[in-house]
N, C-alpha and C positions, 0 to 999 in steps of 0.2 A: 504494500500499500504506500501510498504517497500522499502528503498532507500539503495543501496549498492554503494560503491566506488571501482571502479575497477582501478587497476595500471596494464597497459599492454604495451607490446611493441608496438612502433610506427609501423604503416603499418602492423599490425598483430592482430589476434583475441585472441592470446595467453594471458590470464590473469596471471599475476605474484602474485598479492596479491588482496584480496577483503575484505573489511571492513564494517560492518553495520554502517550506519550514523544514528544519532539521529535527524530524520527529520520527521515531521508529514504530511507536503504537500509541494507542490512547492511554495505556497504562504508564507511559513514559512521563518523567517529571517535566520535560519541556512542554509537554502537551498542557499539562495543568499550569504551568507558567503562562503560556500563550493565551489559553483560555481564559485566565484570570485578567490578563491585561486587555483582552477582547471585551469582557464584561465591563471593566472599567470605562473603556473608550466608548461602548456602545450606551453607557448610562448617561453620557453627556448630552443634554437636551439640545443645545445650540449647534451641534454637529450635523452637517448634511449627509454624513457617511455612516455606515456600519460595517462592522468587520465580521467575517465568518471564516471558520475553518472548513475547508472541503476536503473530504477523503476521496481520493481517486485510485483506480487500479494502475500500477505501474505500467501496464502495457496499453493503456487508453491513450485516445488522441490527445487529451488534455494534458496528460502527463508528458506525452511527446512534445507538445509544444511549449510546455513550461520549462522542459529541460533544454530544448533547442534554441530557447530566447537568447542565450549567450552568443550564440552563432549569428544572429539575425543581421547584426550590423556588419560582420564581416562578409556575409553572403550579399547583403545589399551593396556594399562598396564594391565587391568583385563585379556584381551584375551592372552596377552604374558604370564602372570602368570599361567593361566589354561594350555596353551600349554607347558610351561616349566615343570609343574607338571605332565602331561601326558607323556612327554619325559623322565623325571626321572623315572616314574613307568615303561615304557617300557624298559629302561636300567637295572633297577633292575631285571624285569622278565628275560630279556635276559641273565643276569649274573647268575641267578638261573638256567636257562636251561643249561647253560655251566657247571655249577657245577655238575648238575644231570647226563648230558652226560658224564662228566669225571669219576664220581662215578661209572656209569653203564659200562663204556668201561673198568675201572681198575678191577672191580669184575667180569667181564666175561672172563678174562684171565685165 
């Protein structure tokens, strides 16, 4: 099992943040610690957020996404770099085509 800490809007299912908790089981002291902190935070009436501990299977999509988050920016940067290179290549090709078009137009007069 994996335990996630959700920060979400009160009276809504929309999750604002999710963090992986270092908890082995519900019998763990860390679970009691987090649970107590959550109850303290959730008792604040002025807060727009509430916190929930969510238990998910390790092989679930939610667990995969939570574990994979640390690689998101690396994957994003790599993909952005590849896209940037492809766009630059396309622009260079378009510039060459424009030059060839102008040369062809000027030589046919």
